[in-house]
C-alpha positions as a Markdown table, in Angstrom:
| # | Residue | x | y | z |
|---|---|---|---|---|
| 1 | Met | -15.6 | -9.7 | 16.5 |
| 2 | Ala | -12.7 | -10.6 | 14.2 |
| 3 | His | -11.5 | -7.9 | 11.8 |
| 4 | Ser | -12.4 | -10.0 | 8.8 |
| 5 | Asp | -16.0 | -10.3 | 10.1 |
| 6 | Arg | -16.2 | -6.5 | 10.5 |
| 7 | Val | -14.9 | -6.0 | 7.0 |
| 8 | Thr | -17.5 | -8.5 | 5.7 |
| 9 | Asn | -20.3 | -6.7 | 7.5 |
| 10 | Ala | -19.1 | -3.3 | 6.2 |
| 11 | Leu | -19.0 | -4.5 | 2.6 |
| 12 | Trp | -22.4 | -6.0 | 3.0 |
| 13 | Met | -23.7 | -2.6 | 4.1 |
| 14 | Leu | -22.0 | -1.0 | 1.0 |
| 15 | Glu | -23.7 | -3.6 | -1.3 |
| 16 | Ala | -27.1 | -3.1 | 0.4 |
| 17 | Leu | -26.9 | 0.7 | 0.1 |
| 18 | Thr | -25.8 | 0.5 | -3.5 |
| 19 | Val | -29.0 | -1.3 | -4.6 |
| 20 | Ala | -31.4 | 0.4 | -2.2 |
| 21 | Pro | -33.8 | 3.1 | -3.6 |
| 22 | Gly | -32.0 | 6.4 | -3.4 |
| 23 | His | -29.0 | 4.6 | -1.8 |
| 24 | Arg | -30.7 | 5.0 | 1.6 |
| 25 | Leu | -31.8 | 2.6 | 4.3 |
| 26 | Ser | -33.0 | 3.1 | 7.8 |
| 27 | Ala | -30.5 | 2.6 | 10.6 |
| 28 | Ala | -33.0 | 0.3 | 12.4 |
| 29 | Glu | -33.2 | -1.9 | 9.3 |
| 30 | Met | -29.4 | -2.0 | 9.1 |
| 31 | Arg | -29.1 | -3.0 | 12.8 |
| 32 | Arg | -31.6 | -5.8 | 12.4 |
| 33 | Ala | -29.9 | -7.2 | 9.2 |
| 34 | Leu | -26.5 | -7.1 | 10.8 |
| 35 | Ala | -27.6 | -8.0 | 14.3 |
| 36 | Cys | -25.4 | -5.2 | 15.6 |
| 37 | Thr | -25.6 | -2.4 | 18.1 |
| 38 | Asp | -25.8 | 1.3 | 17.2 |
| 39 | Glu | -22.2 | 1.7 | 18.2 |
| 40 | Glu | -21.1 | -1.2 | 16.0 |
| 41 | Leu | -23.1 | 0.3 | 13.1 |
| 42 | Asp | -21.1 | 3.5 | 13.5 |
| 43 | Gly | -17.9 | 1.4 | 13.4 |
| 44 | Tyr | -19.0 | -0.1 | 10.1 |
| 45 | Leu | -19.5 | 3.4 | 8.7 |
| 46 | Asp | -16.0 | 4.4 | 9.8 |
| 47 | Leu | -14.6 | 1.3 | 8.3 |
| 48 | Leu | -16.2 | 2.0 | 4.9 |
| 49 | Ser | -14.5 | 5.4 | 4.9 |
| 50 | Thr | -11.2 | 3.9 | 5.8 |
| 51 | Leu | -11.4 | 1.3 | 3.0 |
| 52 | Ala | -12.3 | 4.0 | 0.5 |
| 53 | Asp | -9.2 | 5.9 | 1.5 |
| 54 | Arg | -7.1 | 2.8 | 1.3 |
| 55 | Gln | -8.3 | 2.0 | -2.2 |
| 56 | Gly | -7.5 | 5.5 | -3.4 |
| 57 | Gly | -10.1 | 5.2 | -6.2 |
| 58 | Ala | -13.9 | 5.6 | -6.0 |
| 59 | Arg | -15.1 | 8.0 | -3.3 |
| 60 | Ala | -18.0 | 6.4 | -1.5 |
| 61 | Ile | -19.3 | 8.2 | 1.6 |
| 62 | Ala | -21.7 | 6.5 | 4.0 |
| 63 | Tyr | -23.1 | 8.6 | 6.8 |
| 64 | Arg | -26.1 | 9.0 | 9.1 |
| 65 | Gln | -28.8 | 11.5 | 8.0 |
| 66 | Gly | -31.5 | 11.5 | 10.7 |
| 67 | Asp | -32.7 | 7.9 | 11.2 |
| 68 | Ser | -31.3 | 6.8 | 7.8 |
| 69 | Ile | -27.9 | 5.6 | 6.5 |
| 70 | Val | -27.1 | 7.3 | 3.2 |
| 71 | Leu | -24.5 | 6.4 | 0.5 |
| 72 | Glu | -23.0 | 9.1 | -1.8 |
| 73 | Gly | -20.2 | 9.1 | -4.3 |
| 74 | Asp | -19.1 | 7.0 | -7.3 |
| 75 | Ala | -19.6 | 3.7 | -5.5 |
| 76 | Ala | -23.3 | 4.5 | -5.3 |
| 77 | Arg | -23.5 | 4.0 | -9.0 |
| 78 | Met | -21.9 | 0.5 | -9.1 |
| 79 | Arg | -23.5 | -2.0 | -11.5 |
| 80 | Pro | -22.9 | -5.7 | -12.1 |
| 81 | Leu | -19.6 | -6.1 | -14.1 |
| 82 | Arg | -17.7 | -8.9 | -15.8 |
| 83 | Leu | -14.1 | -8.0 | -16.8 |
| 84 | Thr | -12.3 | -8.9 | -20.0 |
| 85 | Ala | -9.4 | -11.4 | -19.8 |
| 86 | Gly | -6.8 | -8.6 | -19.7 |
| 87 | Glu | -8.7 | -6.6 | -17.1 |
| 88 | Ser | -9.2 | -9.8 | -15.1 |
| 89 | Met | -5.5 | -10.5 | -15.0 |
| 90 | Ala | -4.8 | -7.0 | -13.8 |
| 91 | Leu | -7.4 | -7.3 | -11.0 |
| 92 | Ala | -6.2 | -10.8 | -10.1 |
| 93 | His | -2.7 | -9.4 | -9.5 |
| 94 | Val | -4.0 | -6.6 | -7.3 |
| 95 | Ile | -6.2 | -9.0 | -5.3 |
| 96 | His | -3.1 | -11.1 | -4.7 |
| 97 | Ala | -0.8 | -8.1 | -3.9 |
| 98 | Leu | -3.2 | -6.6 | -1.4 |
| 99 | Glu | -3.5 | -9.9 | 0.6 |
| 100 | Leu | -7.2 | -9.5 | 1.1 |
| 101 | Asp | -9.3 | -11.8 | 3.4 |
| 102 | Pro | -9.6 | -15.2 | 1.6 |
| 103 | Asn | -13.5 | -15.0 | 1.6 |
| 104 | Leu | -13.4 | -11.5 | 0.2 |
| 105 | Ser | -10.9 | -12.5 | -2.5 |
| 106 | Glu | -13.1 | -15.5 | -3.5 |
| 107 | Arg | -16.2 | -13.3 | -3.8 |
| 108 | Leu | -14.4 | -10.7 | -6.0 |
| 109 | Glu | -13.0 | -13.5 | -8.2 |
| 110 | Arg | -16.4 | -15.1 | -8.6 |
| 111 | Ala | -18.2 | -11.9 | -9.3 |
| 112 | Leu | -15.7 | -10.1 | -11.5 |
| 113 | Ile | -12.9 | -12.2 | -12.9 |
| 114 | Ala | -13.2 | -14.1 | -16.2 |
| 115 | Pro | -13.3 | -17.9 | -15.7 |
| 116 | Gly | -9.9 | -19.6 | -15.8 |
| 117 | Ile | -7.9 | -16.7 | -14.2 |
| 118 | Glu | -7.0 | -17.1 | -10.6 |
| 119 | Ala | -5.6 | -14.4 | -8.3 |
| 120 | Gly | -3.1 | -16.7 | -6.6 |
| 121 | Asn | -1.4 | -17.7 | -9.9 |
| 122 | Gln | -0.2 | -14.2 | -10.8 |
| 123 | Gln | 3.6 | -13.9 | -11.1 |
| 124 | Pro | 5.2 | -11.0 | -9.2 |
| 125 | Leu | 6.1 | -7.9 | -11.3 |
| 126 | Phe | 9.4 | -6.1 | -11.4 |
| 127 | Ala | 7.6 | -2.8 | -10.5 |
| 128 | Thr | 4.6 | -3.8 | -8.5 |
| 129 | Ala | 1.5 | -1.7 | -7.5 |
| 130 | Arg | 1.6 | 0.1 | -4.2 |
| 131 | Thr | 0.6 | -2.3 | -1.5 |
| 132 | Tyr | -0.6 | -1.6 | 2.0 |
| 133 | Gly | 0.0 | -5.1 | 3.4 |
| 134 | Pro | -2.5 | -7.1 | 5.5 |
| 135 | Phe | -2.3 | -4.9 | 8.7 |
| 136 | Tyr | -3.4 | -1.5 | 7.4 |
| 137 | Gln | -6.7 | -1.5 | 9.3 |
| 138 | Glu | -5.2 | -2.6 | 12.7 |
| 139 | Leu | -2.4 | 0.0 | 12.4 |
| 140 | Ser | -4.9 | 2.7 | 11.3 |
| 141 | Glu | -7.0 | 2.0 | 14.4 |
| 142 | Ala | -3.8 | 2.0 | 16.6 |
| 143 | Ile | -3.0 | 5.5 | 15.3 |
| 144 | Glu | -6.5 | 6.7 | 15.9 |
| 145 | Asp | -6.7 | 5.3 | 19.4 |
| 146 | Gly | -3.1 | 6.0 | 20.4 |
| 147 | Val | -2.0 | 2.4 | 21.1 |
| 148 | Arg | 1.6 | 1.1 | 21.3 |
| 149 | Cys | 2.3 | -1.8 | 19.0 |
| 150 | Arg | 4.7 | -4.7 | 18.7 |
| 151 | Ile | 5.4 | -5.5 | 15.1 |
| 152 | Leu | 7.5 | -8.1 | 13.2 |
| 153 | Tyr | 9.4 | -6.3 | 10.4 |
| 154 | Arg | 11.9 | -7.4 | 7.8 |
| 155 | Ala | 14.2 | -4.7 | 6.7 |
| 156 | Gln | 15.8 | -4.8 | 3.3 |
| 157 | Thr | 19.0 | -6.2 | 4.8 |
| 158 | Asp | 17.3 | -8.8 | 7.0 |
| 159 | Thr | 16.7 | -12.4 | 6.1 |
| 160 | Gln | 14.1 | -12.9 | 8.8 |
| 161 | Pro | 11.6 | -10.5 | 10.4 |
| 162 | Ala | 12.6 | -8.9 | 13.8 |
| 163 | Pro | 10.4 | -7.4 | 16.5 |
| 164 | Arg | 10.0 | -3.7 | 17.0 |
| 165 | Leu | 8.2 | -1.9 | 19.7 |
| 166 | Ile | 6.6 | 1.2 | 18.1 |
| 167 | Asp | 4.2 | 4.1 | 18.6 |
| 168 | Pro | 2.4 | 4.3 | 15.2 |
| 169 | Leu | 2.0 | 7.9 | 14.0 |
| 170 | Ala | 0.9 | 8.2 | 10.4 |
| 171 | Phe | 0.9 | 6.7 | 6.9 |
| 172 | Glu | 2.8 | 7.9 | 3.8 |
| 173 | Ala | 2.0 | 6.6 | 0.3 |
| 174 | Phe | 4.1 | 7.0 | -2.8 |
| 175 | Asp | 3.9 | 5.5 | -6.3 |
| 176 | Asp | 5.4 | 2.1 | -5.5 |
| 177 | Tyr | 5.0 | 1.6 | -1.7 |
| 178 | Ala | 3.3 | 2.8 | 1.4 |
| 179 | Tyr | 5.0 | 3.4 | 4.7 |
| 180 | Leu | 4.1 | 3.5 | 8.4 |
| 181 | Val | 5.7 | 6.5 | 10.2 |
| 182 | Ala | 6.3 | 5.4 | 13.8 |
| 183 | Trp | 8.3 | 6.2 | 16.9 |
| 184 | Asn | 10.7 | 3.3 | 17.7 |
| 185 | Val | 10.5 | 3.0 | 21.5 |
| 186 | Glu | 13.8 | 1.2 | 21.9 |
| 187 | Lys | 15.8 | 3.4 | 19.7 |
| 188 | Asp | 13.9 | 6.6 | 20.8 |
| 189 | Ala | 13.7 | 7.8 | 17.2 |
| 190 | Glu | 11.3 | 8.2 | 14.4 |
| 191 | Arg | 11.4 | 5.5 | 11.7 |
| 192 | Arg | 9.6 | 4.5 | 8.5 |
| 193 | Tyr | 8.4 | 0.9 | 7.9 |
| 194 | Arg | 7.3 | -0.3 | 4.5 |
| 195 | Leu | 3.9 | -1.8 | 5.1 |
| 196 | Asp | 4.3 | -4.8 | 3.0 |
| 197 | Arg | 7.3 | -5.8 | 5.0 |
| 198 | Ile | 5.3 | -6.0 | 8.3 |
| 199 | Ser | 4.5 | -9.6 | 8.9 |
| 200 | Asp | 2.6 | -9.3 | 12.3 |
| 201 | Val | 1.1 | -6.6 | 14.5 |
| 202 | Glu | 0.2 | -7.0 | 18.1 |
| 203 | Leu | -1.6 | -4.2 | 20.0 |
| 204 | Thr | -0.2 | -3.8 | 23.5 |
| 205 | Asp | -2.1 | -2.5 | 26.6 |
| 206 | Asp | -0.1 | 0.7 | 26.6 |
| 207 | Ser | -1.6 | 3.9 | 25.6 |
| 208 | Ile | 0.6 | 6.7 | 24.1 |
| 209 | Gly | 0.3 | 10.4 | 24.2 |
| 210 | Arg | -0.4 | 12.2 | 20.9 |
| 211 | Arg | 2.9 | 12.7 | 19.1 |
| 212 | Glu | 3.0 | 14.3 | 15.7 |
| 213 | Pro | 5.3 | 13.0 | 12.9 |
| 214 | Ser | 8.4 | 15.1 | 12.3 |
| 215 | Asp | 8.1 | 17.7 | 9.5 |
| 216 | Leu | 11.1 | 16.2 | 7.7 |
| 217 | Thr | 10.3 | 15.5 | 4.0 |
| 218 | Val | 11.2 | 12.4 | 2.1 |
| 219 | Glu | 14.1 | 14.3 | 0.6 |
| 220 | Asp | 15.3 | 15.2 | 4.1 |
| 221 | His | 15.3 | 11.6 | 5.2 |
| 222 | Leu | 17.1 | 10.6 | 2.0 |
| 223 | Ala | 19.7 | 13.3 | 2.6 |
| 224 | Gln | 20.4 | 11.9 | 6.0 |
| 225 | Ala | 20.6 | 8.2 | 5.0 |
| 226 | Gly | 20.7 | 8.0 | 1.2 |
| 227 | Thr | 23.5 | 7.1 | -1.2 |
| 228 | Ile | 23.9 | 9.2 | -4.4 |
| 229 | Val | 23.6 | 6.9 | -7.4 |
| 230 | Thr | 23.9 | 8.1 | -11.0 |
| 231 | Val | 21.7 | 6.5 | -13.7 |
| 232 | Glu | 21.5 | 7.1 | -17.4 |
| 233 | Cys | 18.3 | 7.1 | -19.5 |
| 234 | Pro | 16.9 | 8.4 | -22.8 |
| 235 | Ala | 16.4 | 12.2 | -22.8 |
| 236 | Ser | 12.7 | 11.6 | -23.7 |
| 237 | Ser | 12.2 | 9.5 | -20.6 |
| 238 | Asp | 10.2 | 10.8 | -17.7 |
| 239 | Asp | 10.5 | 7.7 | -15.5 |
| 240 | Phe | 12.4 | 9.7 | -12.9 |
| 241 | Ser | 10.0 | 12.6 | -12.8 |
| 242 | Ser | 8.2 | 11.3 | -9.7 |
| 243 | Trp | 11.3 | 10.1 | -7.8 |
| 244 | Ser | 12.1 | 11.7 | -4.5 |
| 245 | Gly | 15.8 | 12.5 | -3.9 |
| 246 | Val | 16.8 | 13.6 | -7.4 |
| 247 | Val | 19.8 | 16.0 | -6.9 |
| 248 | Asp | 20.9 | 16.6 | -10.5 |
| 249 | Val | 19.9 | 16.0 | -14.1 |
| 250 | Ser | 22.3 | 16.7 | -16.9 |
| 251 | Pro | 23.1 | 15.6 | -20.5 |
| 252 | Ser | 25.3 | 12.5 | -20.8 |
| 253 | Pro | 28.8 | 13.5 | -21.9 |
| 254 | Gln | 28.9 | 10.5 | -24.3 |
| 255 | Asp | 25.4 | 10.8 | -25.8 |
| 256 | Pro | 23.4 | 14.1 | -26.0 |
| 257 | Cys | 20.3 | 12.0 | -26.5 |
| 258 | Arg | 20.6 | 10.6 | -23.0 |
| 259 | Leu | 20.4 | 12.1 | -19.5 |
| 260 | Arg | 22.3 | 11.4 | -16.4 |
| 261 | Val | 20.2 | 11.5 | -13.2 |
| 262 | Ala | 21.8 | 11.7 | -9.8 |
| 263 | Val | 19.5 | 10.5 | -7.1 |
| 264 | Arg | 19.7 | 9.7 | -3.4 |
| 265 | Val | 18.7 | 6.1 | -2.7 |
| 266 | Ser | 18.2 | 4.5 | 0.7 |
| 267 | Thr | 16.8 | 1.1 | -0.6 |
| 268 | Ala | 18.9 | -0.5 | -3.3 |
| 269 | Ser | 16.1 | -2.9 | -4.4 |
| 270 | Trp | 13.8 | 0.2 | -5.2 |
| 271 | Leu | 16.4 | 1.5 | -7.7 |
| 272 | Phe | 17.1 | -1.9 | -9.1 |
| 273 | Asp | 13.4 | -2.4 | -9.8 |
| 274 | Gln | 13.3 | 0.9 | -11.6 |
| 275 | Val | 16.2 | -0.1 | -13.8 |
| 276 | Leu | 14.8 | -3.5 | -14.6 |
| 277 | Ala | 11.4 | -2.2 | -15.3 |
| 278 | Ala | 12.9 | 0.2 | -17.9 |
| 279 | Gly | 13.7 | -2.9 | -20.0 |
| 280 | Gly | 17.3 | -1.8 | -20.9 |
| 281 | Asp | 16.7 | 1.9 | -21.5 |
| 282 | Met | 18.1 | 2.8 | -18.1 |
| 283 | Lys | 21.5 | 1.8 | -16.6 |
| 284 | Ile | 23.5 | 2.6 | -13.5 |
| 285 | Val | 26.6 | 4.6 | -14.2 |
| 286 | Glu | 28.1 | 4.9 | -10.7 |
| 287 | Pro | 29.0 | 3.7 | -8.2 |
| 288 | Ile | 30.4 | 0.7 | -10.1 |
| 289 | Ala | 29.6 | -1.5 | -7.1 |
| 290 | Trp | 25.9 | -0.9 | -7.5 |
| 291 | Arg | 26.1 | -2.2 | -11.1 |
| 292 | Glu | 27.5 | -5.4 | -9.7 |
| 293 | Gln | 24.8 | -5.6 | -7.1 |
| 294 | Leu | 22.2 | -5.1 | -9.7 |
| 295 | Leu | 23.5 | -8.1 | -11.6 |
| 296 | Arg | 23.3 | -10.2 | -8.5 |
| 297 | Tyr | 19.8 | -8.9 | -7.7 |
| 298 | Ala | 18.5 | -9.7 | -11.2 |
| 299 | Gln | 20.0 | -13.2 | -11.0 |
| 300 | Glu | 18.4 | -13.9 | -7.6 |
| 301 | Leu | 15.1 | -12.4 | -8.9 |
| 302 | Ser | 15.1 | -14.7 | -11.9 |
| 303 | Gln | 15.6 | -17.7 | -9.5 |
| 304 | Gly | 12.9 | -16.6 | -7.2 |
| 305 | Asn | 15.3 | -15.8 | -4.3 |
| 306 | Val | 14.3 | -12.2 | -3.7 |
| 307 | Ala | 11.3 | -11.6 | -1.5 |
| 308 | Pro | 8.7 | -9.1 | -2.8 |
C-alpha cells in the first residue's frame, strides 16, 4: 500500500474516533471499515502517533484498550471549524510548506480555508516555519527498522541535488528547520541533512546495526565548522536569544542602545534570513565579505533565484 493511502486511512480513523461516542470504536468495526488486517490496524495507530509528533501541536493518542480503539488528547475535542481570512492565509502557507499529499491538502483547504485563498498561491517568507519535507515518514520508518537509505540532497553550496548513501539515526528540530542526523557511509562520518533539502529517499535492502547519534551538541558542531560573524541589533531585541552558537554579546562601541552579537554560523543563508526578517534593525558588522554576500543574496531572493 502506498504511503499516501496509509496516511489517508490513518486520518480517516482519527476522524471516526473524533465523532464516535466516548471517542471509542471496536477494533473489529475499524478493520471492516478500512478492509485491513489487525497488523495493518496497529500500523495506522503508530502512524497517528508519528503524525502527532510531527505536527508538534495537539496531542492525540490512539491506542488499543481490550477489543476497542480509544482516542485521548486535544484532538478528541475537535469540532467543525471555518477560519478567518487571516487565519486561512497562515494555514495555506503551512499546507504549502509541508508539501502534504495533494488529496489531503485539498481536503484541508475545502474544510477549513476561507473561499478564494489557495495554498499553492502563497509567497515564500524570509523566515519560514519549520518544515519536515515530504519524506519524514519514510525516514522515520527507516530509523525505526534500521534500514540503509540512498537520498538525493542539495547542500547549501550545491546547484543540483547529489546522492548520499546514509544510515539514518535520528531527527533534530529547531525554530526554523528540522534535520536528519545520519551516518554517511561513503565518508564514514556523522552528518546532518536539512529535511527540506532532501528531494528523494530510496530504501535499500541493507539492514544496519543500531548506532546511536554522537553526543555532540549543536554548539559543538558549529565550533567545528562554523564561522564567527558579528551582527548588531537594538539592545531591546531578543531575536538572537534562541540562536545556537552565540559566543559573545556586548554593547556596541558606537551606540549604547545597540548590542553586538558574535555567533558561529555554518549556513550563510540562515543568518541572512535572520537579518532580512529583522526589517533593518539588524546588520552584519563583520566580516565585511558577509555584508557583500548578504546584498547579493537579497538581490537574488527578490528575483526568485534563491531556492527555499
